[in-house]
N, C-alpha and C positions, 0 to 999 in steps of 0.2 A: 666763523662756529660751523656756518652751513657746509662748507668744505671739508671741514673735518668730521662731520657726521657722514658725509658721501662716503668718505674714505673707507669709516670700519660697516658703514653696511657693507662696503664692496666686500668686505672679510668674511663676514658672516657666513655665508653657503659654504664656504671653503672650509669652516669647521664642524660642519653636518657630516656625518659618513656618507657616503652615495648611497648606500642601502635603504637608509633612513626613508628617501623620497621614492625608493621603486616599490611597486607593489609586491604584498606580501603574501607569502600563503598563510590562508585562515583555513583550519580544520572544521567541517562541518556538521561531520558524521562521525561517530565513535568507529572506531579503528581496529577490526578484528581480523591479523595476519599472523603470519607466520615465515619461518624461515625456510629455503631448499622448494621451489616450483617445482610441478612436475615437467615429465618431458616432453618439449616441444614437436611432437610427432603425429603421426595419421590420428592420434585418438584424445587429439588437441581441445575438440568441443566435447567429447565424452568427460574429458581430464575437468574441464574447467566447469564442466554443469556439476562434478561431484563436487568442487569446491564450494560453491555457492548451494548445493545441499544440504552440506553439512554448517551452514549460515555462516558462514567465512564474510568479511565485507574488504579484504584488502589482498594483492599480491605484491610481494615484493621480488622484483625479476632479478636475473644473474647470473640461476646456477645453468638453466636449459635453455631460455628464451633470448640467444645473443647476435643473433645476426638481423638487418634489416627486414627480410621475408618473416621472420619467426615472430620477431616485435610487432611488426604489422598486425599479423594473426592475432596475439597475446594481448592487442588494445581493442581487437573487434570484439574478440570474447568476453574480454572483460565488461565491453559495453552493453552486450549481450545478456549478460550475466547480473547486471548492475553490480560490480566489481570493481572496486576502488585500483588502480595498477602504479608502482611505483618502479619505472623503467630502470634498468640497468645497462648503459653503453657508454662505456668510458672512455670512446676513441671517438666519440663524435663531438665536434664543435656545437657550441651551445645553441649555434642560430641554426644549425642542423637536425636539434633534438628531433623526435617524432613525438606527437601529441595528440590530442583527441578527447573528448568528454570524459574518459574513464580515466586519465592521465590526472591523477594528484600529485607527480611529481618525478624526481629521478633519482635515485640511491646511489648516494655516492662513493659511500667508505664505511667500513665495518674496522672500530674498532681504533683508530688512529690514536698515535704519542704525538705529544704536545708540541712537539717540533713539526707538524705536519698540520700546525692550526692555520698557520699563514699562508699558505696556501691553499688549505681550503675556502680560506676565506677569501680567497682573489676567485677559488671556482665557485662559490657562490653566488657573489657579487654578479659573478659573467654569466651565470643562470637567471639571474633575476634579472637585469637586463634586455636577455634573448626570449627568455618564459616570464612572464613576469606572473604573480599569483601563485607560482608553482612551487613545490617541495625541494629542496636539496636536502635528502636525507643521509643524515649521518647517526650510524650508530655508535655507542659510547663502552668500554671496558666497563665490568663490572668492579665493585669496590675489593676484590681479592686479587687485582691485580696488580703484577709487582710493579715498586717504582721503575725499571727499565723501563714496561712496558708502558706507563703511562706517561715517564718522561716528568714527571714530577716527585717532591717527598712525599707528596698523602695525595689522596684518592679526592678530598673535597675542592682541593687548590687546580684540581685536573681539572674539574668539571668546571669551575670556577672561570678558569682561561678558556676552557673552550666555547662558554656564554660569553665571555668577554668579547675573545676574539674573533669567533667566526659568527658571534648573533644570528644564531640558527632558529629556526622558526616552530619545531620540535624538537626538546630532549628525547634522548631515546639511549636504552643500557640495555645488556643481558646478563641477569642472576641466575642462579641454578642451585638453589638452596639442596641441602642433605636431608635424607627423610629418613635417618637408620639410628635405630634404638641408644646406639653408642656415639651417634655425631648427627645433632638437630640443626641443621642450617637455616632455622626459619627466623629467629631474631637478626639473624645479619642479612638475610635477606629484606627483613624490615628498614633494617640501618640504611641500607642503599638507596630502599625505596625513599626515606626520609630525606636523603641529599637531591633527587630528582622533585619530589614536592616542592623543597626550601628554592630549589634555582628554578622551577617553574613558575611560582608563584611571584617570586620575585622581579621577575622578567616578564610576565603577563604572557607564559608560552604554554601550549601542553605538553605531557610528556606520554610515553610508551616504556613499556619495557618488553623483553624477553622472558618466557620462563622455560620450564623443563617439561618434556613430555615425553623422553624416550629415555633407555639407562646406555649410560656411556659411561668411561672409567671408573671412579666410584661413584657413580650415580646409580640409584635403583630406578625402578621403571614405576613411575607414579602411577596410583591409583585416582581414581575417579574423585575422590575426597583429598588427594592430595594438589589435583589440575584445580579444581574448584579452592583449596586454599591458597593457592598462589596467583588466582584470580581476582578471587573475592576480598585478598590483602592487600593488591598491587588497585581494587576499588575504593579502598579505605582511603589510602593514601591519596585518591585522585587523580588517577591514572585514565588516560582518553585513549589509549591505545592497549589492547594485549596481544603480545605476540608468540603464536607457538615452536619450539623448535624440537622436532621440526615439522615438516608437515611430509614430503617426501623421503623417503630413507635414504640418504646418502652413500652412496659407495667409497668408503675411505676405513682403515685399518682401525680408526680412534670408536668405529661403532660396528664391531661383529655380532654384536645382537640383532642390530636391526632394529624394528620396532617401533617408527615413528608411526607418524598417523595413516603414512600409504607404503606400503611394501615398496621392495624393487621389482617384483613380480607383480604388482598391483593390485595385491591384498588389499582391504581394508583391515587393519588391525582393530581392536576394541577402542583404540583411541579416536577411531573417526567418530563412531557413537555417541563416545562420550563428548566429544567435541559438537557432535552437533545439538547437544541436548546442551547443552551450555553455552553454544553462540547462540541460539536459538533464544537464551534469557537476555543474554547480552544486548542482541540486536531490540530488546523490547526496553529494556533498563537504559539503551543509551540516548535517545532523545533527553531523557531526563538529564541521566550524566554530564553531557554536554550543557547543561545549563549550571553547572554547581563550583563554587570557589571553594576549597577547601579551607576549612578553619582551626581544623584539629584532630588529632589521633589520639586514640587513648586504649590501654592496654591494661584490661582487667585481667587478673594471675591468680591463679585458683587460692593462694595465700591472702589475697588485695580485701578490702573494703570496698565494694564494687559501690558504693552510694558517695564514697571519701574519692575514689579516683574519678567518676563520674560527672563530680559536682559542677554546677553552672552548664553542664549538653543539657540536651534536650530529653534524656534519658538519667531519671532521678535514683534509680535503683534496680539492680538485678537480683532477682532471690531464686533459690532453689529451692526444691524439695529435698527434705531429708536425704531420701535414699539414690538421688541423683549424684551425678559427678559435681567437684566443686567447679564456682564459675572460672569459665576462659572462654574469652571474647576480646574481640579487637572493634573498636566504636571507631567510626569515619565519620567526623559530623562538618558540615555545608551549609550555606548558604547558596539557595537557590536564587536565578537573575529576578526574578519578581519579589525577592524578601523574605519571602518564608525560608523557614530551617528543615535540615534534612539530616536524616541519620542512616549511615547502613550499620548495621551488626552483622558482624562476622563469627560466625562460630572457629573458635582457634584451632581446636581439634578436629584432626582430619580422617579419626580411626572412631568416632561414633557421633550420633548425635546428641544434641541438647534440648532442652525444652525450657527456657528460663520463664519464671515471673516477671515481666517489664511492665517498671511504673513510669512512664512518660511523663513530662513536666506539664502537660495538657490533658483535659479531658479524652478518654479513648474516642467519645465520638467524633472528637476535633481531629485523628491523627488519621492520614490517610497510607496506602500500602501502594508503591507501582509493580503493580501485577505482571510478572514474568511474562506470561501465555498472550498477551495484550498489548501492554505497555500503560495501559490507562492506569487511573488513580482509583483505587477502591478504598470504600472502609475498612478500616484493619478489623480482622478475625479473630478472635479469641480460640483458638486450636485444641484446649481443653477447659470447654465451659462449665466442666464437672467442678472443676478446683477453683478457689476463692484468685481471683486477680485476672489479668490480662495474659493467658500462655500463647508463647513465639515459639514452634517447633523450627530448628533451624538442622538440614542435614549436614552430614561430616564436613568439615569445609567450608561450608554455606554462608550466602548472607543475602540479607533482607534489606530493602530500601523502604525508609518511611517518611512520610512528609508531615510536619508540622507548622501551624500557625505561626507568623511574623512574632515577636514581644512586640511589635509596638500594637 
C-alpha cells in the first residue's frame, strides 16, 4: 500500500502545469496606457515627461524604441517619470530580456489567431521562467473580428480558448465603437466588455481594453464626452486598465486625418488636454478601483423603470425632473476588498449632462464618494440642495464612484 501511495504521489507534479508554480505577474496599479509611443530620438526626455504630464501610468513599447540602446533609455525614462513599461523586443531570448524597476513585463503579440495560442503559451512559460513576476502581454481582437481572423467560430470561444490554453495574467482587447447618428456602436462595445468581465472573473485576472481616440476609417474623431463614455463604461464593467488608441499619430494610409494625442510634427492635439484631465481623475480613482470585484452591470434605458432595473443594487431608484431628459445610465456594482459595497454611476449620454435624483439604499450620511481630485473618500454632496432628494450631476459620458456600508 505504501509503495502504491508513493507511486501515485510521484505522478502528481507532472499533472500540474509548469506555469502554475512559477511566480506570476500581479497588477498593483491601475493601468492608463496607449498604443504607439513617441519616437526614440534626441527629444526622448521631453517626450516622456509629456507622457507623464498627461497623467499616463503605462507605456507599451514596440513602435519606436526597438534597439537595445533606445530600450535602455526608454526604461530609464519610465523610471524617472514613474511610468510602467511593457518592453517589445521579439528577437531577444527570454534570459536576455532587459528589465528594471519600471518594467511591468513584455509586449508579446497583438491580435493573435487561435492557431497561435500553443506557441504563445510556450513563449509565456519561457518568459515566466526567465523573468518571474513579469507580464507577458498579449492583446486580443475585438468581437467584430471575422471567424477567419479569430480562428474560432465565435468570439466567446476565442477568448475561452485563449484563457485556457495560454493562461494569461491579464486579459486585453481592442474595440472601437462608432458614434454616428445612423450607426451607434455603444451596445456592441458593452457586449465585448461583458465577455472580458466574464472571463476575468472566472479566472481571477484583471482585464484592460483599448478604446478609440482618433479618426480613422468609419470612425469619427471622438469628443471629450465620447472619450469619457468609453472609459467610464469600461470602469463600470470592472476594467483595471484603459488604453488610448493612439498616443503618437502613426504614419499609415489608414490614418490620413492624423489626430491622435500627439501629431507627427509634435503638436499636442486637444486630445492631450482631454486625456490629461481624464487621466488625472483615473489616477485618483485607481487605488479604489484596484480593490473592487465586479458583482453586476445594470443598464437603465430611457423607457425602463429604474427602480425595477436596479432592484437589489445599492441604488434603489433614479428619478428625473419633468423637464430633464429620460433616465439613461449604466451602473457598475462592486464589492470592495474590505467588504463595503461600491457603485459606479455612468451617464450613458455623451452629448449632454445628467442630474438624477439618486436614492441609495443607505442614508445619504453613510454614502461616501471617491474624490476625483484627491482620491480620498468624502461625504456625498447634494449638487442641487434646493431640490428635494439627493441630486448627482454627471457630465457628458462621465461617471462617479460611490462607497456604501456592507450589508452585514
